[in-house]
N, C-alpha and C positions, 0 to 999 in steps of 0.2 A: 776596693770591693766592699759592698754594703752587706748587712746581715741578710737582706732579702736575696741577694745574689748567692750567698752561701746556702740559704734554705732551698733555693731553686735547684741547686746542683747537688744537694745532699742525697746520698743513697736512700732509697725508700724500701729496701729489703735488707734482711739480715746479712745475707752473703755479700751484698754490695757494700754495706757499712764495714764489715770486718775486713774484706779484701782491700777496700780503700785505705783503711787505717794501717793494715799490714804493709801495703805498698808504699805508704808515706814514710814508714820507718824501715822499709826494705828488709823484711824478715819473712821467712817461710812459715808455713803452717807447723812444720815440725819444730822449729825454733820457738814459736809462740807456745806450743804445747809444752815443751820442756820448761820454759820460763814460768808458765802457769802451774805446772805440776800435774798435768794430765797426759794421757797417751795421745799420740798423733791422730789415731783413729777417733778418739773422743772429741778432740778439737775440730777435726774435719767434719764430724757429724754436727757439732754445734754450728759451725760456719754454714752448713747446708740446711740448718733449721731442723735437724733430725734428733735433737735432744729434748726430751719431754721435761718440762719444768726444771731447767737448770737452776742451781742454787745461787743466791745472792752473792755468796763468797766467790763462786766461779766467775760470775759476771763481773764482779769488782776486780778480780785478778786479771781477767782479760782486758778490761778497760785500762787498768794500770799499765800492763805490759805494752798495750798498743798506744799508750800515751793519749788516750781519748780526752777531748775537751768535755766540759760539763754538758754541752748540748749533744755531743756524740754519745756520751754515756746515757743521757736521758733517752735518746733514740734507741740505743741498745735495749734498754729495759722495755720501752714501748713496743719494739719489734718482737721481743721474746715473750713478753707477758701481756701485751695489748694495752698497757697503761704505763705512765711514767713511774720511775722509781720513787718510793716513798721515803 
């Protein structure tokens, strides 16, 4: 599979990205929340795009817990903030 194939199939929304990564490592929202150190409700809101201006620390923890690749992490920042992580 080429990089272009991966890009073509990559989720284009926050929910899609997070659920795809969660599915790959087979964990629930509740488990991710516990590992990140936030409530299940807060993580669920993040996944739905209902968290205004989440901190870099939160996004980094989520990316680490979900074992995101560098490209996935960049997508996470772009989807949340509208620009790649600096």
